N, C-alpha and C positions, 0 to 999 in steps of 0.2 A: 074851168079852171083855174087850178092853183094861182092867186096872188105874189105877183113878187114887191119884197120892197127891197128898194137896197141905199144905203147911206153912206152920203157923201157932203158930211161935214162938219168933218176934222179938223182943225188948222193945222196940223204936216207942220209944228211946229221943229218936229226934228229934221227935216228935212230945207229950213234958210240956210239962206234966203232964197232960193227959187221957188218956195210956197207963198212968197209975200204975195205977189200975183199971178201965178197957178196953183191951183191946189193939185194933192196928192195925188187925186188919185184920177188925174190927168196925165200921170209922168208917160213917157211915152217906156214900152217894151217890144219887143221882137214878134212878130206872128207873120202867118200866111195864112191867114182864115178865109180870104175872100181873091188870094193869089197861091201861082205858084212858086214863089217864089219872096224870100224877106221883105216884111214892110216895118213901118214903125207905126204903131196904133197907143192912141189913149189905153190906159190898160182899164178906165173906166167901160171904153166906146170894147174893150176884152170881152171884161165880165157880162153884158147887155149881149153882145152876138153871140158868145158859150149860152145865154141863157134861151135867146131866140133859138139856136140851135134846138133843146129840146122843148121847142114849142110852145115854149111862155111866150105870151101876146099883153099882157098885164101887166104894166112895173108904174110904183110909187117910188120917185128920185128923193130923197131928204137932203136940201142942203141950206148949206149956211146962206146968208144974206148975201153977201160977198163973192158967192161963187155962181155970178150969170155966165161966165166960160162955158159950165157945162152943157145950160137951157140951149146958149148958143148952137154948141158944137153936135147936139141933140135933134134942131131943129133944121128939114132940110132947106139948103141955098140953092133954087135953080141958078140964077144969075152964076153964083161961083162956080155951080159943075160947071156951065157954057163955057166956060174960057178950057177948062180941062180937054187933053188927050188920052189917048193911050191905056196902061193900066192901069194909070191914076183915078182917068174919067171913068175906069170899070170899079175899080174900089169904093168909091164911094157914090155911084148908081147903086150898088148891093146894099150900099148902107144907110144908103136913104128909103130904098126900096123895104128894108126890113123896119126902120121907122112909121113909115106910110101905113103898114100892116098891123102896130100896135098902138096899143093905150099906154101912153104914156104921162101920167099926174103929179105933178111937182110939189112938193111942199117944203116952206120954210123952214129951219128951225134957227132963229133969229139970234141965242147963244148957245155957245158948244157948252154943256151941261152934260155932254156925255152919250154912249151908245143910247144906255136906257130909254133916254131924254128923245134920241132922236127916234126910236121905233115906237113910242110912246107917241110921238104926233100923224104917224100914220093911220091911229084907231077908226078916226072918219072915211079914208079908204079901204077900212080892212075890213070894218065890220062886223058880222059873225061867221067871217071863211077863215078857213086854215090858211098858211099864206108860209112863204119861204122869206127870211132874213138873210142878206148877204153886203156885207161889206162892200165898200167901191175901191178900197186898198189894196184889197187882197181876193187871188183868184189860185182855184185848182185845176193843176193840170193832170189831164186824166186820158188813157189809150183807151180803158176801158169803160165800164158803167160807170159815169161821173157821181161825185158822192153826193147831190144835190137832188138824181134821180134815185138812190139807193135812201136816202132822208124819206122821198115823198111813198116810195114800197116799205119802208118800215110803219109808215105814218099807218099805212092802208094796213095790213098785216098786224097792226094793234089799234084799233080802234080810242080803247079808251087812256092811248097817250097823251098828255099835254103839251110835250115839248120833245126835242129831238135833236142831241148837240152831235156836232161832230169834233172829234177829237184828233191828238198823233201825239205821242213821244218825244220830249223838245227838252233841251237842254236847259233854255233860261226861262225857269218856269216863272221868275217876275214878269214875265212880261204876258204873263196868260192868266185869266182865267183856269182853276185848277180845279178836275174832280174827283172826287169821290169813288169809287166805280166797280160794282160786283159785276164777273163776267156772265150772261147766261145762256149764249151759244156764241156761235164762230163772224167775231164781227161784232157784235152784238152787249151791250152794258147796260145796267141798270145802276142808273145816279142818286145816289145817295146823299149826297153834299157836293156845293160848288161854294169855291172861296175865290174874290179877284187877287190875282196878284200877292199869293201868301208867303210870308217870308216862311216859313218850315210847312211847304209844301207837303201833301196825305199822300199821291203819286205822282207817277211820272211822265200826266200827260196834263197837255194845254188844250186849251177850249179855243176853235178857230171860229173866229168871228162869220159861219152861214149854220144857219139854223133852218127849224122848220117848226112852227108854233101851231097851237090850238087860238084863238081866239084868250083863250085865258088868260094869259100874258098880261094881257093889255089892263085889268084890277088888281093885277100882281104889282105890277108900275108902276100903279097910282098909289099903292101903300109902302112902296119905299122910300125911305131919306137918303140924301147925299150922303158917297159911300167913297172910296179909296178914291183921291182927284180930288176930293169934295166935287163929286160928278154921278151922279143918275147912274147905275151901273146895272147894265141888264143882268148878270149872274146873280146880282143882289134880288132879281124880281125875283127868276129860277127859283133861287134857295130859299124865296118864298114859299112857292109854289110845292117846291119838296117837304120844307114845315108843317103846308096845310094836306099833305098825303095825295097829290096828285104826281099822278107817274110819268116822269122822267125818264128816257133813254137815250143810248148815245149806240152812236157807231164809230168807225176810227180809218183814217185812209192806209191804203194798201202801198201796200212794198213799193209799185209803179207811179205811184201818184205823186207830185212836187207843190209844193204849197209857192205861189209867188206874192210875195210882199213888203211894201214898199214903203213899210214906215218907219223905216231907219234906213241909213247911210250903209249900214252892213248889209240887212237885209233888201238893201234894191239893187246895190252889184248883185248878190245873188240873184234875182227877179231876170236883172238884164244878165246876166250868164247862162239862167238855166233857160228864159225864151230863146235864146239867140240858137243854143244850142240844140234847141227842139222844136223850131219854127223848120 
């Protein structure tokens, strides 16, 4: 079974002062994931339950040293459950049942040195297996086959591929890693280059923080130096793989899919509007 690495170690400075005490990955969104009516759910719990529904059971959470609240939330609390009633007890009981059926590993990224550094911390957990990387502050709403499942299907179809990216057309390319791509077939692209937050983007696509990797990414992560923002960028490691002639592919979001992103005040407002409308 494919392993999942969920990164939740960023500082969330764009959402201060809220994120001084509460990790941005725990900000509330709307959902009906465990009930027929809308509830307020931490985004990270939504990401986890979404992946659980796809039959993933093996997770590694990479968290910052000050994010104890995340681990506490993902630890069943039977005394707390005992005092609940009705729908609220049902929702929490279902969540705890999923946690008990999952294998969760917690890894600390003691210093916020970037997305690439966070992924590198998961090497011992991943070993030589293939794995999915999912940022904890973003999710995708999809009514059909979720992008995660499409990433896995693509990996099975092209066993020599070392990395598969998820992209979408974006306006503010300076917030994203930007790939240069060639279309191979419907919704499948060869990736020729990736640049993190370029001043002069070479395409209209931005890379979303949801990836499929072979374990080769770890040797590439060890070769890179701090890049944009003086952080270790995952995109730099992917670009290094491309330079070494390793195959990197990309798929794109479908028209009926929405990115839910809580990285900025504006994107968080959009996230609440999207999830309230679609819950």
